[in-house]
C-alpha atoms as an extended CHARMM CRD file, in Angstrom:
* protein
*
       263  EXT
         1         1  UNK       CA              0.0160000000       -0.0450000000        0.0540000000  PROA      1               0.0000000000
         2         2  UNK       CA              1.5880000000        3.2880000000       -1.0610000000  PROA      2               0.0000000000
         3         3  UNK       CA              1.0670000000        6.2570000000        1.2050000000  PROA      3               0.0000000000
         4         4  UNK       CA              0.5440000000        6.0800000000        4.9000000000  PROA      4               0.0000000000
         5         5  UNK       CA             -0.2390000000        7.7910000000        8.1610000000  PROA      5               0.0000000000
         6         6  UNK       CA              3.0550000000        9.5250000000        8.6860000000  PROA      6               0.0000000000
         7         7  UNK       CA              3.1460000000       12.7510000000        6.7310000000  PROA      7               0.0000000000
         8         8  UNK       CA              4.9260000000       14.4400000000        9.6010000000  PROA      8               0.0000000000
         9         9  UNK       CA              8.6330000000       15.2960000000        9.2860000000  PROA      9               0.0000000000
        10        10  UNK       CA              8.7000000000       16.4580000000        5.6040000000  PROA      10              0.0000000000
        11        11  UNK       CA             11.7330000000       18.5620000000        6.2800000000  PROA      11              0.0000000000
        12        12  UNK       CA             15.3330000000       17.9340000000        5.0320000000  PROA      12              0.0000000000
        13        13  UNK       CA             16.0880000000       15.4210000000        7.8140000000  PROA      13              0.0000000000
        14        14  UNK       CA             12.9340000000       13.3130000000        7.3620000000  PROA      14              0.0000000000
        15        15  UNK       CA             13.3960000000        9.7040000000        6.2710000000  PROA      15              0.0000000000
        16        16  UNK       CA             11.1350000000        8.1760000000        3.6710000000  PROA      16              0.0000000000
        17        17  UNK       CA             10.2080000000        4.9440000000        5.3880000000  PROA      17              0.0000000000
        18        18  UNK       CA              8.7770000000        1.6670000000        4.3380000000  PROA      18              0.0000000000
        19        19  UNK       CA              7.1800000000       -0.6110000000        6.9770000000  PROA      19              0.0000000000
        20        20  UNK       CA              7.4560000000       -4.3110000000        6.2600000000  PROA      20              0.0000000000
        21        21  UNK       CA              5.6040000000       -6.9260000000        8.4000000000  PROA      21              0.0000000000
        22        22  UNK       CA              3.2880000000       -9.8860000000        7.5870000000  PROA      22              0.0000000000
        23        23  UNK       CA              1.0920000000       -9.0330000000       10.6050000000  PROA      23              0.0000000000
        24        24  UNK       CA             -1.4260000000       -6.3740000000        9.8430000000  PROA      24              0.0000000000
        25        25  UNK       CA             -1.8500000000       -5.3630000000       13.5350000000  PROA      25              0.0000000000
        26        26  UNK       CA              1.9710000000       -4.9620000000       13.8110000000  PROA      26              0.0000000000
        27        27  UNK       CA              2.0820000000       -2.7500000000       10.7930000000  PROA      27              0.0000000000
        28        28  UNK       CA             -0.8740000000       -0.6380000000       12.2520000000  PROA      28              0.0000000000
        29        29  UNK       CA              0.9330000000       -0.3680000000       15.4940000000  PROA      29              0.0000000000
        30        30  UNK       CA              4.1680000000        0.7350000000       13.8560000000  PROA      30              0.0000000000
        31        31  UNK       CA              2.2970000000        3.2850000000       11.7400000000  PROA      31              0.0000000000
        32        32  UNK       CA              0.8750000000        4.8440000000       14.9460000000  PROA      32              0.0000000000
        33        33  UNK       CA              4.3650000000        4.9570000000       16.5050000000  PROA      33              0.0000000000
        34        34  UNK       CA              6.0350000000        6.3620000000       13.4900000000  PROA      34              0.0000000000
        35        35  UNK       CA              3.2970000000        9.1180000000       13.0050000000  PROA      35              0.0000000000
        36        36  UNK       CA              4.6180000000       10.5670000000       16.3420000000  PROA      36              0.0000000000
        37        37  UNK       CA              8.2170000000       10.7460000000       15.1640000000  PROA      37              0.0000000000
        38        38  UNK       CA              8.9290000000       13.9680000000       13.2590000000  PROA      38              0.0000000000
        39        39  UNK       CA             11.9000000000       12.6420000000       11.3910000000  PROA      39              0.0000000000
        40        40  UNK       CA              9.8380000000        9.8300000000        9.6430000000  PROA      40              0.0000000000
        41        41  UNK       CA              7.7610000000       10.0330000000        6.5460000000  PROA      41              0.0000000000
        42        42  UNK       CA              5.8080000000        6.8150000000        5.8470000000  PROA      42              0.0000000000
        43        43  UNK       CA              5.8240000000        6.1620000000        2.0260000000  PROA      43              0.0000000000
        44        44  UNK       CA              4.3480000000        2.6780000000        2.0410000000  PROA      44              0.0000000000
        45        45  UNK       CA              3.8710000000       -0.6900000000        3.7830000000  PROA      45              0.0000000000
        46        46  UNK       CA              4.3840000000       -4.2740000000        2.6630000000  PROA      46              0.0000000000
        47        47  UNK       CA              3.0910000000       -7.4790000000        4.0020000000  PROA      47              0.0000000000
        48        48  UNK       CA              5.7400000000       -9.8220000000        2.8360000000  PROA      48              0.0000000000
        49        49  UNK       CA              9.3630000000       -9.8830000000        1.6370000000  PROA      49              0.0000000000
        50        50  UNK       CA              8.6550000000      -10.1740000000       -2.1130000000  PROA      50              0.0000000000
        51        51  UNK       CA              6.3260000000       -7.1350000000       -1.9960000000  PROA      51              0.0000000000
        52        52  UNK       CA              8.8860000000       -5.2940000000        0.0950000000  PROA      52              0.0000000000
        53        53  UNK       CA             11.6210000000       -5.7520000000       -2.6020000000  PROA      53              0.0000000000
        54        54  UNK       CA              9.2410000000       -4.4540000000       -5.2940000000  PROA      54              0.0000000000
        55        55  UNK       CA              8.3570000000       -1.3860000000       -3.2630000000  PROA      55              0.0000000000
        56        56  UNK       CA             12.0220000000       -0.6970000000       -2.3780000000  PROA      56              0.0000000000
        57        57  UNK       CA             12.8160000000       -0.6400000000       -6.0350000000  PROA      57              0.0000000000
        58        58  UNK       CA              9.8950000000        1.5520000000       -6.9320000000  PROA      58              0.0000000000
        59        59  UNK       CA             10.0030000000        4.0180000000       -3.9520000000  PROA      59              0.0000000000
        60        60  UNK       CA             13.6730000000        4.0630000000       -3.0170000000  PROA      60              0.0000000000
        61        61  UNK       CA             12.9940000000        4.7230000000        0.6960000000  PROA      61              0.0000000000
        62        62  UNK       CA             15.6250000000        6.0060000000        3.0530000000  PROA      62              0.0000000000
        63        63  UNK       CA             14.6790000000        3.5890000000        5.7220000000  PROA      63              0.0000000000
        64        64  UNK       CA             13.1130000000        0.1150000000        5.9540000000  PROA      64              0.0000000000
        65        65  UNK       CA             11.5200000000       -1.0980000000        9.2190000000  PROA      65              0.0000000000
        66        66  UNK       CA             11.8190000000       -4.7740000000        8.5210000000  PROA      66              0.0000000000
        67        67  UNK       CA             10.2510000000       -7.7150000000       10.1860000000  PROA      67              0.0000000000
        68        68  UNK       CA             12.6130000000      -10.7040000000       10.6020000000  PROA      68              0.0000000000
        69        69  UNK       CA             10.4010000000      -13.7080000000       10.3510000000  PROA      69              0.0000000000
        70        70  UNK       CA              8.0450000000      -13.8170000000        7.2800000000  PROA      70              0.0000000000
        71        71  UNK       CA              6.9680000000      -16.7450000000        5.0910000000  PROA      71              0.0000000000
        72        72  UNK       CA              8.9060000000      -17.4690000000        1.8760000000  PROA      72              0.0000000000
        73        73  UNK       CA             11.1250000000      -14.3150000000        1.6320000000  PROA      73              0.0000000000
        74        74  UNK       CA             12.1250000000      -13.4290000000        5.2200000000  PROA      74              0.0000000000
        75        75  UNK       CA             13.7960000000      -10.2110000000        6.5090000000  PROA      75              0.0000000000
        76        76  UNK       CA             17.3030000000      -11.4540000000        6.2540000000  PROA      76              0.0000000000
        77        77  UNK       CA             16.6920000000      -12.3690000000        2.6230000000  PROA      77              0.0000000000
        78        78  UNK       CA             15.2350000000       -8.8660000000        1.9150000000  PROA      78              0.0000000000
        79        79  UNK       CA             18.3260000000       -7.1270000000        3.6250000000  PROA      79              0.0000000000
        80        80  UNK       CA             20.7210000000       -9.3660000000        1.6650000000  PROA      80              0.0000000000
        81        81  UNK       CA             19.0410000000       -8.4620000000       -1.5810000000  PROA      81              0.0000000000
        82        82  UNK       CA             19.2790000000       -4.7940000000       -0.7250000000  PROA      82              0.0000000000
        83        83  UNK       CA             23.0240000000       -5.1270000000       -0.0460000000  PROA      83              0.0000000000
        84        84  UNK       CA             23.5670000000       -7.1200000000       -3.3160000000  PROA      84              0.0000000000
        85        85  UNK       CA             21.5410000000       -4.7550000000       -5.6140000000  PROA      85              0.0000000000
        86        86  UNK       CA             22.2780000000       -1.2940000000       -4.2350000000  PROA      86              0.0000000000
        87        87  UNK       CA             26.0560000000       -0.8980000000       -4.2820000000  PROA      87              0.0000000000
        88        88  UNK       CA             26.2200000000        2.8440000000       -3.5170000000  PROA      88              0.0000000000
        89        89  UNK       CA             25.9870000000        3.3430000000        0.3680000000  PROA      89              0.0000000000
        90        90  UNK       CA             24.4500000000        6.7790000000       -0.3050000000  PROA      90              0.0000000000
        91        91  UNK       CA             21.4950000000        5.2590000000       -2.0690000000  PROA      91              0.0000000000
        92        92  UNK       CA             20.9990000000        2.1040000000        0.0040000000  PROA      92              0.0000000000
        93        93  UNK       CA             18.1760000000        2.2910000000        2.4350000000  PROA      93              0.0000000000
        94        94  UNK       CA             18.9880000000        1.9390000000        6.0890000000  PROA      94              0.0000000000
        95        95  UNK       CA             17.5630000000       -1.2780000000        7.6050000000  PROA      95              0.0000000000
        96        96  UNK       CA             16.2170000000       -1.5350000000       11.1480000000  PROA      96              0.0000000000
        97        97  UNK       CA             15.1550000000       -5.0920000000       11.9510000000  PROA      97              0.0000000000
        98        98  UNK       CA             11.9510000000       -5.2990000000       14.0930000000  PROA      98              0.0000000000
        99        99  UNK       CA             11.3610000000       -8.7290000000       15.5060000000  PROA      99              0.0000000000
       100       100  UNK       CA             10.1530000000      -10.7960000000       18.4500000000  PROA      100             0.0000000000
       101       101  UNK       CA             13.2770000000      -12.9830000000       18.2560000000  PROA      101             0.0000000000
       102       102  UNK       CA             16.7430000000      -12.0370000000       19.6420000000  PROA      102             0.0000000000
       103       103  UNK       CA             18.5970000000      -14.9140000000       17.9730000000  PROA      103             0.0000000000
       104       104  UNK       CA             19.3160000000      -13.2910000000       14.5850000000  PROA      104             0.0000000000
       105       105  UNK       CA             21.5330000000      -10.4270000000       15.7410000000  PROA      105             0.0000000000
       106       106  UNK       CA             24.7950000000      -11.8980000000       14.3400000000  PROA      106             0.0000000000
       107       107  UNK       CA             23.2740000000      -12.3020000000       10.8210000000  PROA      107             0.0000000000
       108       108  UNK       CA             21.7300000000       -8.8830000000       11.1290000000  PROA      108             0.0000000000
       109       109  UNK       CA             24.9490000000       -6.9540000000       11.8620000000  PROA      109             0.0000000000
       110       110  UNK       CA             26.7430000000       -8.9610000000        9.0760000000  PROA      110             0.0000000000
       111       111  UNK       CA             24.2280000000       -7.2770000000        6.7190000000  PROA      111             0.0000000000
       112       112  UNK       CA             25.0660000000       -3.7800000000        8.1550000000  PROA      112             0.0000000000
       113       113  UNK       CA             21.6420000000       -3.2740000000        9.6480000000  PROA      113             0.0000000000
       114       114  UNK       CA             21.4810000000        0.0700000000       11.5250000000  PROA      114             0.0000000000
       115       115  UNK       CA             19.6760000000       -1.5200000000       14.5370000000  PROA      115             0.0000000000
       116       116  UNK       CA             17.7420000000       -4.5310000000       15.8010000000  PROA      116             0.0000000000
       117       117  UNK       CA             14.5660000000       -3.5800000000       17.8240000000  PROA      117             0.0000000000
       118       118  UNK       CA             12.6090000000       -6.2430000000       19.7670000000  PROA      118             0.0000000000
       119       119  UNK       CA              8.8320000000       -6.4970000000       19.7750000000  PROA      119             0.0000000000
       120       120  UNK       CA              6.7970000000       -5.1570000000       21.3930000000  PROA      120             0.0000000000
       121       121  UNK       CA              8.2880000000       -1.9220000000       20.1140000000  PROA      121             0.0000000000
       122       122  UNK       CA              8.5510000000        0.8940000000       22.5700000000  PROA      122             0.0000000000
       123       123  UNK       CA              8.3810000000        4.3810000000       21.1080000000  PROA      123             0.0000000000
       124       124  UNK       CA             11.5920000000        5.4920000000       22.8310000000  PROA      124             0.0000000000
       125       125  UNK       CA             13.4980000000        2.4880000000       21.6050000000  PROA      125             0.0000000000
       126       126  UNK       CA             12.3550000000        3.0420000000       18.0170000000  PROA      126             0.0000000000
       127       127  UNK       CA             13.3590000000        6.7240000000       18.3340000000  PROA      127             0.0000000000
       128       128  UNK       CA             16.8780000000        5.5850000000       19.2620000000  PROA      128             0.0000000000
       129       129  UNK       CA             17.0180000000        3.4450000000       16.1620000000  PROA      129             0.0000000000
       130       130  UNK       CA             15.9060000000        6.3480000000       14.0240000000  PROA      130             0.0000000000
       131       131  UNK       CA             18.5850000000        8.5620000000       15.5120000000  PROA      131             0.0000000000
       132       132  UNK       CA             21.1110000000        5.9440000000       14.5540000000  PROA      132             0.0000000000
       133       133  UNK       CA             19.7110000000        5.7940000000       10.9970000000  PROA      133             0.0000000000
       134       134  UNK       CA             19.9130000000        9.5870000000       10.7110000000  PROA      134             0.0000000000
       135       135  UNK       CA             23.4970000000        9.5040000000       12.0730000000  PROA      135             0.0000000000
       136       136  UNK       CA             24.4170000000        6.8960000000        9.5200000000  PROA      136             0.0000000000
       137       137  UNK       CA             22.8460000000        8.9550000000        6.7780000000  PROA      137             0.0000000000
       138       138  UNK       CA             24.9330000000       11.9350000000        7.7810000000  PROA      138             0.0000000000
       139       139  UNK       CA             28.0710000000        9.9370000000        8.0080000000  PROA      139             0.0000000000
       140       140  UNK       CA             27.6510000000        8.4490000000        4.5430000000  PROA      140             0.0000000000
       141       141  UNK       CA             26.9980000000       11.9000000000        3.0830000000  PROA      141             0.0000000000
       142       142  UNK       CA             30.0700000000       13.4630000000        4.8460000000  PROA      142             0.0000000000
       143       143  UNK       CA             32.5020000000       10.5150000000        4.3410000000  PROA      143             0.0000000000
       144       144  UNK       CA             31.5080000000        8.4440000000        1.2780000000  PROA      144             0.0000000000
       145       145  UNK       CA             34.9620000000        7.0470000000        0.6380000000  PROA      145             0.0000000000
       146       146  UNK       CA             35.3890000000        5.8740000000        4.2650000000  PROA      146             0.0000000000
       147       147  UNK       CA             31.9330000000        4.4220000000        4.3780000000  PROA      147             0.0000000000
       148       148  UNK       CA             32.4790000000        2.4130000000        1.1330000000  PROA      148             0.0000000000
       149       149  UNK       CA             35.6390000000        1.0750000000        2.5130000000  PROA      149             0.0000000000
       150       150  UNK       CA             33.8280000000       -0.0660000000        5.6350000000  PROA      150             0.0000000000
       151       151  UNK       CA             31.0410000000       -1.5950000000        3.5880000000  PROA      151             0.0000000000
       152       152  UNK       CA             33.6400000000       -3.8060000000        1.7480000000  PROA      152             0.0000000000
       153       153  UNK       CA             35.6330000000       -4.7850000000        4.9120000000  PROA      153             0.0000000000
       154       154  UNK       CA             35.4980000000       -8.4140000000        5.8650000000  PROA      154             0.0000000000
       155       155  UNK       CA             36.3050000000       -7.6150000000        9.5040000000  PROA      155             0.0000000000
       156       156  UNK       CA             33.7170000000       -7.1620000000       12.2540000000  PROA      156             0.0000000000
       157       157  UNK       CA             33.3950000000       -3.5180000000       13.1610000000  PROA      157             0.0000000000
       158       158  UNK       CA             30.6970000000       -3.8570000000       15.7640000000  PROA      158             0.0000000000
       159       159  UNK       CA             28.6740000000       -6.3450000000       17.8110000000  PROA      159             0.0000000000
       160       160  UNK       CA             25.0230000000       -6.3540000000       18.8720000000  PROA      160             0.0000000000
       161       161  UNK       CA             24.6720000000       -7.9380000000       22.2960000000  PROA      161             0.0000000000
       162       162  UNK       CA             21.5190000000       -8.6660000000       24.3120000000  PROA      162             0.0000000000
       163       163  UNK       CA             20.8370000000       -6.4160000000       27.2220000000  PROA      163             0.0000000000
       164       164  UNK       CA             17.5720000000       -6.6640000000       29.1430000000  PROA      164             0.0000000000
       165       165  UNK       CA             14.7940000000       -6.1410000000       26.5600000000  PROA      165             0.0000000000
       166       166  UNK       CA             16.9630000000       -4.7700000000       23.7850000000  PROA      166             0.0000000000
       167       167  UNK       CA             20.2810000000       -5.2240000000       21.8610000000  PROA      167             0.0000000000
       168       168  UNK       CA             23.1880000000       -2.9440000000       22.3920000000  PROA      168             0.0000000000
       169       169  UNK       CA             25.6570000000       -1.9850000000       19.6990000000  PROA      169             0.0000000000
       170       170  UNK       CA             29.1990000000       -2.3950000000       20.7560000000  PROA      170             0.0000000000
       171       171  UNK       CA             32.1190000000       -1.1940000000       18.6220000000  PROA      171             0.0000000000
       172       172  UNK       CA             34.9320000000       -3.7040000000       18.1520000000  PROA      172             0.0000000000
       173       173  UNK       CA             37.2630000000       -0.9170000000       19.0490000000  PROA      173             0.0000000000
       174       174  UNK       CA             35.9520000000       -0.9320000000       22.6560000000  PROA      174             0.0000000000
       175       175  UNK       CA             36.3570000000       -4.7000000000       23.1730000000  PROA      175             0.0000000000
       176       176  UNK       CA             39.6950000000       -5.4600000000       24.8030000000  PROA      176             0.0000000000
       177       177  UNK       CA             39.2360000000       -9.1200000000       25.6370000000  PROA      177             0.0000000000
       178       178  UNK       CA             37.0360000000      -12.0340000000       24.4070000000  PROA      178             0.0000000000
       179       179  UNK       CA             36.6790000000      -15.2860000000       26.3860000000  PROA      179             0.0000000000
       180       180  UNK       CA             35.1480000000      -18.4950000000       25.1970000000  PROA      180             0.0000000000
       181       181  UNK       CA             32.2060000000      -19.9390000000       27.3340000000  PROA      181             0.0000000000
       182       182  UNK       CA             31.1300000000      -23.0960000000       25.5370000000  PROA      182             0.0000000000
       183       183  UNK       CA             28.9280000000      -22.0230000000       22.5350000000  PROA      183             0.0000000000
       184       184  UNK       CA             29.1420000000      -18.3890000000       23.6180000000  PROA      184             0.0000000000
       185       185  UNK       CA             31.8160000000      -15.7720000000       23.8370000000  PROA      185             0.0000000000
       186       186  UNK       CA             32.0550000000      -13.1000000000       26.5120000000  PROA      186             0.0000000000
       187       187  UNK       CA             32.9460000000       -9.6830000000       25.1940000000  PROA      187             0.0000000000
       188       188  UNK       CA             34.8030000000       -7.4960000000       27.8390000000  PROA      188             0.0000000000
       189       189  UNK       CA             34.2940000000       -3.7070000000       27.4230000000  PROA      189             0.0000000000
       190       190  UNK       CA             35.8770000000       -1.7480000000       30.2600000000  PROA      190             0.0000000000
       191       191  UNK       CA             34.4320000000       -3.2140000000       33.5210000000  PROA      191             0.0000000000
       192       192  UNK       CA             31.3130000000       -4.5470000000       31.7560000000  PROA      192             0.0000000000
       193       193  UNK       CA             30.9310000000       -7.7770000000       29.8310000000  PROA      193             0.0000000000
       194       194  UNK       CA             28.3700000000       -9.1970000000       27.4140000000  PROA      194             0.0000000000
       195       195  UNK       CA             27.5900000000      -12.6370000000       26.3260000000  PROA      195             0.0000000000
       196       196  UNK       CA             27.1240000000      -13.4210000000       22.5320000000  PROA      196             0.0000000000
       197       197  UNK       CA             26.0250000000      -16.6440000000       20.9330000000  PROA      197             0.0000000000
       198       198  UNK       CA             29.0710000000      -17.4130000000       18.8030000000  PROA      198             0.0000000000
       199       199  UNK       CA             31.9780000000      -19.7620000000       18.9090000000  PROA      199             0.0000000000
       200       200  UNK       CA             35.3490000000      -18.2290000000       19.5060000000  PROA      200             0.0000000000
       201       201  UNK       CA             36.7850000000      -20.0570000000       16.4700000000  PROA      201             0.0000000000
       202       202  UNK       CA             34.2750000000      -18.5420000000       14.0490000000  PROA      202             0.0000000000
       203       203  UNK       CA             34.6700000000      -15.1220000000       15.6010000000  PROA      203             0.0000000000
       204       204  UNK       CA             38.5240000000      -15.2150000000       15.4500000000  PROA      204             0.0000000000
       205       205  UNK       CA             38.2970000000      -15.6310000000       11.6810000000  PROA      205             0.0000000000
       206       206  UNK       CA             36.2710000000      -12.3870000000       11.3550000000  PROA      206             0.0000000000
       207       207  UNK       CA             38.2700000000      -10.1720000000       13.6800000000  PROA      207             0.0000000000
       208       208  UNK       CA             40.9530000000       -7.8280000000       12.1320000000  PROA      208             0.0000000000
       209       209  UNK       CA             44.3610000000       -9.4650000000       12.7390000000  PROA      209             0.0000000000
       210       210  UNK       CA             45.9440000000       -6.0370000000       12.8260000000  PROA      210             0.0000000000
       211       211  UNK       CA             43.9250000000       -5.2500000000       15.9220000000  PROA      211             0.0000000000
       212       212  UNK       CA             43.2390000000       -8.6220000000       17.6830000000  PROA      212             0.0000000000
       213       213  UNK       CA             45.3020000000      -11.7130000000       18.4240000000  PROA      213             0.0000000000
       214       214  UNK       CA             44.2720000000      -15.0550000000       19.6620000000  PROA      214             0.0000000000
       215       215  UNK       CA             46.5440000000      -15.9190000000       22.6530000000  PROA      215             0.0000000000
       216       216  UNK       CA             44.8340000000      -19.1080000000       23.8490000000  PROA      216             0.0000000000
       217       217  UNK       CA             42.1610000000      -21.5440000000       22.5270000000  PROA      217             0.0000000000
       218       218  UNK       CA             39.6980000000      -19.7320000000       24.8080000000  PROA      218             0.0000000000
       219       219  UNK       CA             41.0350000000      -16.1030000000       24.8400000000  PROA      219             0.0000000000
       220       220  UNK       CA             41.4280000000      -13.3440000000       22.2430000000  PROA      220             0.0000000000
       221       221  UNK       CA             43.1100000000      -10.0020000000       23.1420000000  PROA      221             0.0000000000
       222       222  UNK       CA             43.1030000000       -6.6840000000       21.5290000000  PROA      222             0.0000000000
       223       223  UNK       CA             46.7220000000       -5.9710000000       20.7680000000  PROA      223             0.0000000000
       224       224  UNK       CA             46.9290000000       -2.6460000000       22.3250000000  PROA      224             0.0000000000
       225       225  UNK       CA             45.5500000000       -4.0450000000       25.5010000000  PROA      225             0.0000000000
       226       226  UNK       CA             48.7110000000       -6.2490000000       25.9050000000  PROA      226             0.0000000000
       227       227  UNK       CA             51.4450000000       -4.3840000000       27.8240000000  PROA      227             0.0000000000
       228       228  UNK       CA             54.0880000000       -7.0430000000       27.8070000000  PROA      228             0.0000000000
       229       229  UNK       CA             55.0380000000      -10.8010000000       27.5980000000  PROA      229             0.0000000000
       230       230  UNK       CA             56.4130000000      -12.6560000000       30.5680000000  PROA      230             0.0000000000
       231       231  UNK       CA             58.2070000000      -16.0180000000       30.6400000000  PROA      231             0.0000000000
       232       232  UNK       CA             57.0270000000      -18.0760000000       33.6480000000  PROA      232             0.0000000000
       233       233  UNK       CA             59.5930000000      -20.9030000000       33.1880000000  PROA      233             0.0000000000
       234       234  UNK       CA             59.2710000000      -24.3360000000       31.7250000000  PROA      234             0.0000000000
       235       235  UNK       CA             58.1100000000      -22.9010000000       28.3910000000  PROA      235             0.0000000000
       236       236  UNK       CA             55.1310000000      -21.1500000000       29.8210000000  PROA      236             0.0000000000
       237       237  UNK       CA             54.4730000000      -17.5150000000       28.7170000000  PROA      237             0.0000000000
       238       238  UNK       CA             51.8680000000      -15.0580000000       29.8270000000  PROA      238             0.0000000000
       239       239  UNK       CA             50.5640000000      -11.8750000000       28.2720000000  PROA      239             0.0000000000
       240       240  UNK       CA             50.4880000000       -8.9370000000       30.7020000000  PROA      240             0.0000000000
       241       241  UNK       CA             47.4360000000       -6.6760000000       30.0910000000  PROA      241             0.0000000000
       242       242  UNK       CA             46.4770000000       -3.1720000000       30.9730000000  PROA      242             0.0000000000
       243       243  UNK       CA             43.9910000000       -4.3180000000       33.6320000000  PROA      243             0.0000000000
       244       244  UNK       CA             43.5530000000       -7.6030000000       35.2980000000  PROA      244             0.0000000000
       245       245  UNK       CA             45.5490000000      -10.8140000000       35.8020000000  PROA      245             0.0000000000
       246       246  UNK       CA             48.0740000000      -11.9260000000       33.1300000000  PROA      246             0.0000000000
       247       247  UNK       CA             46.7160000000      -14.2530000000       30.4990000000  PROA      247             0.0000000000
       248       248  UNK       CA             48.4080000000      -17.5360000000       29.7890000000  PROA      248             0.0000000000
       249       249  UNK       CA             49.5030000000      -17.9360000000       26.1990000000  PROA      249             0.0000000000
       250       250  UNK       CA             48.6700000000      -21.3320000000       24.6010000000  PROA      250             0.0000000000
       251       251  UNK       CA             51.5530000000      -23.1860000000       23.1520000000  PROA      251             0.0000000000
       252       252  UNK       CA             49.9140000000      -23.2880000000       19.6280000000  PROA      252             0.0000000000
       253       253  UNK       CA             49.5430000000      -19.4840000000       19.7140000000  PROA      253             0.0000000000
       254       254  UNK       CA             52.9780000000      -18.6670000000       21.2230000000  PROA      254             0.0000000000
       255       255  UNK       CA             54.8360000000      -18.1890000000       17.9630000000  PROA      255             0.0000000000
       256       256  UNK       CA             52.2540000000      -15.7180000000       16.6050000000  PROA      256             0.0000000000
       257       257  UNK       CA             52.1510000000      -13.7940000000       19.8390000000  PROA      257             0.0000000000
       258       258  UNK       CA             56.0780000000      -13.5450000000       19.8830000000  PROA      258             0.0000000000
       259       259  UNK       CA             55.9700000000      -12.4670000000       16.2210000000  PROA      259             0.0000000000
       260       260  UNK       CA             53.6670000000       -9.6530000000       17.2220000000  PROA      260             0.0000000000
       261       261  UNK       CA             56.4390000000       -8.5360000000       19.5670000000  PROA      261             0.0000000000
       262       262  UNK       CA             59.1150000000       -8.8830000000       16.8820000000  PROA      262             0.0000000000
       263       263  UNK       CA             60.6140000000      -12.0520000000       18.4380000000  PROA      263             0.0000000000
């Protein structure tokens, strides 16, 4: 359906927005919330992924509020198609996933979504997502070369981690240590830590090796967090870190760690 309730926010900073959800009541609720946000202008709604792709091509929205779980063409498939077909970051619509499930966050940030909002959607939570979309839009306009480089990067730039009833965005630059906890990893950010459903092996392959190094089968450290290497005797080495106890270096990782130090 082209057109919608939200004609507010027609100024320069308004985002032409498409709402995509296979539940009519969810679409209606989102329209009501969006109508109260001045920076949004609803240009259409779609009830499934296939319709969403057609409307994105026809309407070229600035923002897509995208349900994750839909029959046939789901939200991830829609976002993936957007990334494949719109190569110019300045023309690519920002995607905010809106879902009742918190288990797709890794796949979502891989597709460079702006945010991941859990249902039922609270107006203030959606406003924060919109603020991020506006910030992303301004960043793309101001730094197109840098943004294009980031879009093409194979390395993780940020994480989405569960926190209470929402997901927080954590920059990889802020993570100083990552520990394995069975099928999870624990990200240490300052004095806080966050659990993420991911194995440390798969995560290690997607972290920038210029910034991070695996020192043990269960530990990854940010390189600038390491303050020194210490020999404990009998072939045992530890990495001294800026805060906390030294971290033992696994034998299989010792050569790479020493190479980092020019040894």
